[in-house]
C-alpha positions as CSV (number, residue, x, y, z in Angstrom):
1,M,-30.5,-32.0,-1.3
2,V,-28.8,-31.0,1.9
3,I,-28.4,-27.3,2.7
4,E,-24.6,-27.9,2.3
5,E,-24.6,-28.8,-1.2
6,I,-26.9,-25.9,-2.2
7,T,-24.7,-23.7,-0.1
8,G,-21.5,-25.0,-2.2
9,R,-23.2,-24.5,-5.5
10,I,-24.2,-20.9,-4.7
11,A,-20.6,-20.2,-3.3
12,R,-19.0,-21.5,-6.3
13,D,-21.2,-19.3,-8.9
14,L,-20.9,-16.0,-6.8
15,E,-17.1,-16.4,-6.3
16,H,-16.8,-16.7,-10.1
17,L,-18.9,-13.8,-10.8
18,K,-16.7,-11.7,-8.4
19,Q,-14.1,-11.4,-11.2
20,F,-16.3,-9.4,-13.5
21,T,-15.8,-6.0,-12.2
22,A,-14.0,-2.8,-13.6
23,T,-12.5,-2.3,-10.2
24,P,-10.6,-5.3,-9.0
25,G,-9.8,-5.4,-5.4
26,N,-12.0,-2.2,-4.7
27,G,-15.6,-3.8,-4.9
28,C,-18.0,-4.7,-7.8
29,T,-18.3,-2.1,-10.6
30,R,-20.5,-3.7,-13.1
31,L,-22.2,-1.1,-15.1
32,P,-25.0,-1.8,-17.8
33,F,-23.8,-2.3,-21.3
34,T,-20.1,-2.7,-20.5
35,K,-17.7,-5.3,-20.9
36,E,-18.0,-6.5,-17.3
37,A,-21.7,-6.9,-17.8
38,R,-21.2,-9.0,-20.9
39,Q,-19.0,-11.1,-19.1
40,A,-21.5,-11.8,-16.4
41,V,-24.4,-12.4,-18.9
42,D,-22.4,-14.9,-20.7
43,Y,-21.5,-16.8,-17.5
44,L,-25.1,-16.6,-16.4
45,K,-26.2,-18.1,-19.7
46,E,-23.9,-21.0,-19.2
47,L,-25.1,-21.6,-15.6
48,M,-28.8,-21.6,-17.1
49,K,-28.0,-24.0,-19.7
50,D,-26.0,-26.3,-17.5
51,S,-29.1,-26.4,-15.1
52,G,-31.4,-27.4,-18.3
53,L,-33.0,-24.1,-18.9
54,E,-33.8,-22.6,-22.3
55,V,-31.6,-19.5,-22.4
56,S,-32.1,-16.3,-24.4
57,E,-31.2,-12.5,-24.1
58,D,-33.9,-10.2,-24.8
59,A,-33.7,-6.8,-26.6
60,A,-33.3,-5.0,-23.2
61,G,-30.2,-7.0,-22.2
62,N,-32.0,-9.3,-19.6
63,V,-30.8,-12.8,-19.5
64,I,-33.6,-15.4,-19.2
65,G,-33.5,-19.3,-18.5
66,V,-37.0,-21.1,-18.9
67,L,-37.8,-24.3,-17.1
68,K,-40.7,-25.7,-19.3
69,G,-44.0,-26.5,-17.7
70,E,-47.1,-28.5,-19.2
71,D,-48.7,-25.6,-20.5
72,P,-46.1,-23.0,-21.6
73,D,-48.8,-20.5,-22.4
74,A,-50.2,-20.3,-18.9
75,P,-48.8,-17.6,-16.8
76,C,-45.4,-18.2,-15.6
77,V,-43.7,-18.1,-12.2
78,M,-40.7,-15.6,-12.7
79,M,-37.8,-15.1,-10.1
80,G,-34.8,-13.2,-10.3
81,S,-32.9,-9.8,-9.7
82,H,-30.4,-7.7,-11.6
83,Y,-26.6,-8.4,-12.4
84,D,-25.4,-4.8,-12.6
85,S,-24.0,-2.7,-9.7
86,V,-23.1,0.6,-8.3
87,Y,-19.6,2.1,-8.5
88,N,-17.3,0.0,-6.2
89,G,-20.5,-1.9,-4.8
90,G,-20.6,-5.3,-3.2
91,D,-20.4,-8.6,-4.7
92,Y,-23.9,-9.9,-3.7
93,D,-26.3,-6.9,-4.2
94,G,-28.8,-8.2,-7.0
95,I,-26.4,-10.8,-8.5
96,A,-27.2,-13.1,-5.6
97,G,-30.8,-13.0,-6.3
98,V,-30.1,-14.1,-10.0
99,I,-28.0,-16.9,-8.8
100,C,-30.7,-18.0,-6.1
101,A,-33.4,-18.0,-9.1
102,I,-30.9,-20.4,-11.0
103,E,-30.6,-22.4,-8.0
104,V,-34.5,-22.8,-7.5
105,A,-34.5,-23.8,-11.1
106,R,-32.0,-26.6,-10.4
107,L,-34.0,-27.8,-7.1
108,L,-37.0,-27.9,-9.2
109,K,-35.3,-30.3,-11.7
110,E,-33.7,-32.3,-9.1
111,E,-36.9,-32.9,-7.3
112,G,-38.4,-34.0,-10.7
113,I,-41.6,-32.3,-10.3
114,T,-43.6,-31.5,-13.7
115,P,-44.8,-27.8,-13.3
116,K,-48.0,-27.1,-14.8
117,R,-46.6,-23.7,-16.1
118,N,-43.2,-22.5,-16.9
119,F,-40.6,-21.4,-14.0
120,V,-38.4,-18.5,-15.5
121,A,-35.1,-17.4,-14.1
122,V,-34.1,-13.7,-14.9
123,G,-31.0,-11.7,-14.6
124,F,-32.3,-7.9,-15.2
125,C,-30.1,-5.3,-16.7
126,D,-29.6,-1.9,-15.2
127,E,-31.9,-2.1,-11.8
128,E,-29.4,0.3,-10.1
129,G,-29.7,3.2,-12.6
130,T,-26.1,4.3,-11.6
131,R,-24.7,4.8,-15.2
132,F,-27.6,6.8,-16.4
133,G,-29.4,8.2,-13.5
134,T,-32.7,6.3,-14.0
135,G,-33.1,2.6,-12.9
136,Y,-35.3,-0.6,-13.5
137,F,-34.4,-0.4,-17.1
138,G,-34.6,-4.4,-17.8
139,S,-37.7,-4.9,-15.7
140,G,-39.4,-1.9,-16.9
141,A,-38.8,-3.0,-20.5
142,M,-40.1,-6.4,-19.9
143,L,-43.3,-4.6,-18.5
144,G,-43.4,-2.6,-21.6
145,H,-42.5,0.5,-19.9
146,R,-39.4,1.4,-21.9
147,D,-39.2,2.4,-25.6
148,V,-36.5,3.8,-28.0
149,E,-37.3,7.3,-27.0
150,Y,-36.5,6.7,-23.4
151,T,-33.0,5.2,-24.7
152,K,-32.2,8.4,-26.1
153,K,-33.4,10.6,-23.4
154,F,-30.7,9.7,-20.7
155,S,-27.1,9.7,-21.1
156,D,-24.0,8.9,-18.7
157,K,-21.5,11.3,-17.2
158,D,-19.5,11.2,-20.5
159,G,-22.5,12.1,-22.5
160,V,-23.1,8.5,-24.0
161,S,-26.7,7.8,-24.2
162,I,-28.5,4.5,-23.4
163,Y,-29.1,4.3,-27.1
164,D,-25.6,4.6,-28.1
165,A,-24.4,2.3,-25.2
166,M,-26.7,-0.4,-26.3
167,K,-25.6,-0.3,-29.8
168,E,-22.0,-0.6,-28.6
169,Y,-22.8,-3.5,-26.2
170,G,-24.5,-5.3,-29.3
171,L,-28.1,-4.8,-28.7
172,D,-30.4,-2.7,-31.1
173,P,-32.2,0.0,-29.2
174,E,-34.7,0.3,-31.9
175,K,-36.0,-3.1,-30.8
176,V,-36.2,-2.4,-27.0
177,G,-39.9,-2.6,-27.1
178,E,-39.7,-6.3,-28.2
179,A,-38.4,-7.0,-24.5
180,A,-42.0,-6.5,-23.3
181,W,-44.0,-9.5,-22.3
182,E,-47.5,-10.0,-23.6
183,E,-50.1,-9.2,-20.7
184,G,-51.1,-12.3,-18.7
185,K,-48.0,-14.2,-19.6
186,I,-46.1,-13.5,-16.1
187,G,-48.2,-14.8,-13.2
188,S,-46.1,-13.8,-10.3
189,F,-42.7,-12.5,-9.5
190,L,-40.2,-13.8,-6.8
191,E,-37.2,-11.9,-5.7
192,A,-34.3,-12.8,-3.1
193,H,-32.0,-10.3,-2.0
194,I,-29.7,-9.2,0.6
195,E,-31.4,-6.9,3.1
196,Q,-28.9,-3.8,2.5
197,G,-29.6,-2.8,6.1
198,P,-28.8,-3.7,9.8
199,V,-31.9,-5.2,11.1
200,L,-31.8,-8.9,10.4
201,D,-28.1,-9.2,11.2
202,A,-28.6,-7.1,14.5
203,E,-31.5,-9.4,15.7
204,N,-29.8,-12.5,14.5
205,T,-32.8,-13.3,12.3
206,E,-32.4,-15.7,9.2
207,I,-35.2,-14.6,6.8
208,G,-36.8,-11.2,6.2
209,L,-40.1,-11.5,4.5
210,V,-40.6,-8.2,2.8
211,D,-44.4,-6.8,3.0
212,C,-43.9,-3.5,1.4
213,I,-41.3,-1.7,-0.6
214,V,-41.0,2.0,-0.6
215,G,-41.8,4.5,-3.3
216,I,-38.9,6.6,-4.9
217,Q,-38.7,9.8,-6.9
218,R,-35.4,11.0,-8.1
219,Y,-34.4,14.4,-9.5
220,M,-31.7,16.1,-11.3
221,V,-31.5,19.8,-10.1
222,T,-29.5,22.5,-11.8
223,V,-29.4,26.1,-10.3
224,N,-28.0,28.7,-12.7
225,G,-26.2,31.8,-11.6
226,R,-23.3,33.7,-13.0
227,A,-19.5,33.2,-12.8
228,D,-17.5,36.1,-11.3
229,H,-14.3,36.6,-9.3
230,A,-14.3,35.4,-5.8
231,G,-12.3,38.4,-4.5
232,T,-13.7,41.4,-6.3
233,T,-17.3,40.7,-6.7
234,P,-19.2,42.3,-3.4
235,M,-21.7,39.8,-1.9
236,D,-24.7,41.8,-2.7
237,M,-23.9,41.9,-6.2
238,R,-23.4,38.3,-6.9
239,K,-25.4,35.5,-8.6
240,D,-24.1,32.8,-6.7
241,A,-25.3,29.6,-7.6
242,V,-23.7,27.5,-4.7
243,D,-25.5,30.1,-2.2
244,A,-28.8,29.3,-3.7
245,A,-28.4,25.7,-4.1
246,T,-27.1,24.9,-0.5
247,K,-29.8,26.9,1.0
248,V,-32.2,24.2,-0.4
249,I,-30.0,21.2,0.2
250,S,-29.7,22.1,3.8
251,K,-33.4,21.8,4.5
252,I,-34.3,18.5,2.4
253,A,-32.8,16.1,5.1
254,D,-35.0,17.9,7.8
255,W,-38.1,17.9,5.6
256,A,-37.7,13.9,5.5
257,R,-37.3,13.7,9.4
258,E,-40.3,15.9,9.9
259,K,-42.5,13.1,8.0
260,A,-41.1,10.1,9.8
261,D,-43.0,6.9,8.6
262,G,-39.7,5.5,7.1
263,T,-39.3,8.7,4.8
264,V,-35.8,9.5,3.9
265,A,-34.3,11.9,1.4
266,T,-30.8,12.0,-0.1
267,V,-28.5,14.6,-1.9
268,G,-26.1,12.1,-3.1
269,Y,-24.3,14.2,-5.9
270,I,-23.3,17.9,-6.0
271,N,-21.2,19.4,-9.0
272,T,-20.3,23.0,-9.3
273,V,-19.3,24.8,-12.7
274,P,-16.6,25.9,-13.3
275,G,-15.5,24.6,-10.0
276,G,-12.5,26.9,-9.2
277,M,-11.8,27.8,-5.7
278,N,-11.5,31.3,-6.6
279,I,-14.7,31.6,-8.8
280,V,-18.2,32.5,-7.8
281,A,-20.3,29.2,-9.3
282,E,-22.1,29.8,-12.5
283,K,-23.9,26.5,-12.1
284,V,-24.7,23.8,-9.3
285,E,-26.1,20.4,-10.4
286,F,-27.2,18.1,-7.6
287,T,-29.4,14.9,-7.4
288,V,-32.3,14.2,-4.7
289,D,-33.5,11.1,-4.1
290,I,-36.8,10.7,-1.9
291,R,-38.2,7.5,-0.5
292,S,-41.4,6.5,1.7
293,R,-43.9,4.1,2.0
294,N,-46.4,6.9,1.9
295,N,-46.5,8.5,-1.5
296,D,-48.0,11.7,-0.2
297,N,-44.8,12.4,1.8
298,I,-42.4,11.9,-1.4
299,N,-44.7,14.5,-3.2
300,D,-44.7,17.1,-0.4
301,I,-41.0,17.0,-0.2
302,A,-40.7,17.3,-4.0
303,A,-43.1,20.4,-3.8
304,R,-41.0,21.9,-1.1
305,I,-37.9,21.7,-3.1
306,K,-39.5,23.3,-5.8
307,K,-41.0,26.2,-3.9
308,A,-37.7,26.7,-2.2
309,L,-35.8,26.8,-5.4
310,E,-38.1,29.3,-6.8
311,R,-37.6,31.5,-3.7
312,E,-33.8,31.3,-3.8
313,V,-33.2,31.8,-7.5
314,K,-35.6,34.9,-7.2
315,E,-33.3,36.5,-4.8
316,F,-30.6,37.3,-7.6
317,N,-32.5,36.7,-10.7
318,G,-31.4,33.4,-11.4
319,S,-33.0,30.2,-12.9
320,F,-33.2,26.6,-12.0
321,E,-34.4,23.4,-13.8
322,I,-35.4,20.2,-12.1
323,V,-35.7,17.0,-14.2
324,N,-37.5,14.2,-12.9
325,K,-35.4,10.9,-13.4
326,L,-37.5,8.3,-11.7
327,T,-41.0,8.0,-10.2
328,I,-42.2,4.8,-8.7
329,T,-45.0,4.3,-6.2
330,P,-44.8,2.3,-3.0
331,V,-46.0,-1.2,-3.3
332,E,-47.7,-3.7,-0.9
333,L,-46.4,-7.2,-1.7
334,S,-48.4,-10.6,-2.2
335,E,-50.2,-11.4,1.3
336,E,-50.7,-15.0,-0.1
337,M,-47.2,-15.6,-1.0
338,L,-45.8,-14.1,2.2
339,D,-48.0,-16.5,4.1
340,I,-46.6,-19.6,2.1
341,M,-43.1,-18.3,2.9
342,E,-43.9,-17.7,6.4
343,N,-45.2,-21.5,6.8
344,G,-41.9,-22.7,5.0
345,C,-39.8,-20.9,7.7
346,K,-41.9,-22.5,10.3
347,E,-41.5,-26.0,8.8
348,R,-37.8,-25.7,8.6
349,G,-37.3,-23.8,12.1
350,Y,-35.9,-20.7,10.3
351,T,-36.3,-17.6,12.2
352,Y,-38.1,-14.8,10.4
353,K,-39.6,-11.4,10.4
354,R,-42.1,-9.2,8.3
355,M,-40.2,-6.1,7.4
356,L,-40.3,-3.1,5.0
357,S,-37.7,-2.5,2.1
358,G,-36.3,0.9,2.2
359,A,-34.3,0.1,-1.0
360,G,-35.9,-0.2,-4.3
361,H,-35.8,-3.4,-6.3
362,D,-36.8,-4.9,-9.7
363,A,-39.8,-6.2,-7.4
364,L,-40.8,-2.6,-7.0
365,E,-41.2,-1.7,-10.6
366,I,-42.8,-5.4,-11.3
367,G,-45.1,-5.4,-8.1
368,Q,-46.8,-2.4,-9.4
369,V,-48.8,-4.5,-12.0
370,L,-48.1,-8.3,-10.9
371,P,-48.7,-10.2,-7.7
372,T,-44.9,-9.9,-6.2
373,V,-42.9,-10.9,-3.1
374,M,-39.5,-10.5,-1.8
375,L,-37.3,-12.4,0.7
376,F,-34.3,-10.7,2.5
377,V,-31.3,-12.4,3.8
378,P,-29.0,-10.7,6.5
379,S,-26.3,-8.2,5.5
380,K,-23.3,-8.1,7.8
381,E,-23.6,-5.0,10.0
382,G,-26.2,-3.5,7.2
383,R,-23.4,-2.8,4.9
384,S,-24.1,-2.4,1.2
385,H,-23.2,-0.5,-2.0
386,C,-19.6,-0.9,-0.8
387,P,-16.7,-3.4,-1.2
388,V,-17.2,-4.8,2.6
389,E,-20.7,-5.8,1.7
390,F,-21.1,-9.5,3.0
391,T,-23.6,-12.2,3.6
392,K,-23.0,-16.0,4.3
393,Y,-23.6,-18.3,1.5
394,S,-25.5,-20.7,3.8
395,D,-28.0,-17.6,4.1
396,F,-28.7,-17.6,0.4
397,A,-29.0,-21.3,0.5
398,K,-31.9,-21.0,3.0
399,A,-33.5,-18.2,0.8
400,A,-33.3,-20.7,-2.3
401,V,-34.8,-23.4,-0.1
402,I,-37.7,-21.2,1.0
403,M,-38.2,-19.8,-2.4
404,Q,-38.1,-23.2,-4.3
405,S,-40.9,-24.1,-1.7
406,L,-43.0,-21.1,-2.7
407,A,-42.2,-21.6,-6.4
408,K,-43.2,-25.4,-6.4
409,E,-46.7,-24.5,-4.8
410,L,-47.3,-21.7,-7.5
411,L,-46.1,-23.9,-10.3
412,L,-48.5,-26.8,-9.4
413,K,-51.7,-24.7,-9.0
């Protein structure tokens, strides 16, 4: 099939999916276990069925399409990404990788090959972790890393737990463990994704071959002080939670800069309680997201944060809590599959480069335990997690072509 036809099909599917957002006209907001997520899943099921796949939805909310091979019990080749988004995000982050997986299935069928093993296209639920402050829910569940206790542990900003959200969505959280695949059933995992950074676009490079995904640790920090009058409480008699929290926050970015090696640290959310202009804060909540390809760098920054918090709250006899929301180690991706994709790029004359992923993906969770590879396509000006996120549909078509070539080689082994 010519690249123009592939581009047209991908464009049709992604344009249709744009309507499933809670913020029309202001980016994609498709949080897990919401009406918008259900609409997207139902459409993905239709696409999979129309592409000749056997379709199901598992106990964690993942949507799965299977192209049957000669030996369905052999370790499958799985490809996919996530269908959820951040608040007011872009129209391609995650979901384009699901559409590319479905397109690869179409191309495999159209070529008429008989795979020796199953090809499985997947749309994962809640990779972003935006709603519950976690991440990789669907892919983690598939690996057996999520259970019913996990669903009760985390809640959204309105106090709705994953457990309750799943029930409202029509899933049974008591059965989330049933989403786990038996060990050995998944042979390899492939993921296509927008870069979410400026490198490929700036260098006018068509394909990014990802050789490493950074590790991530996420924390929710609460600093406890005492509420007092802003005008009548002397500075040396305050238990000011903001004063203590901000002294720690101000150092975090510099600690990441010291590490270099692609290390980054972000405080993305801050909340003060009670939040009045004329009230000394009783409590401050803030998040920390630390990423690096070197796990020692992440651990050291996390340790520094804890030590600094201990020092600052001791000054006024306050307290703090620090809750780990996510810990995932860096992962080196499959050299064998990278080589196959590199050869595919050379055969088709596509420009490419090997590169690091500074963003986490389902491939990061899955790559901890299974042979995994990622392919990036350019993001215009590196913009992502925002409404102006943009990638040309023809770039997704090139990704599908390279991934189909890789999948075919794996399926015929």
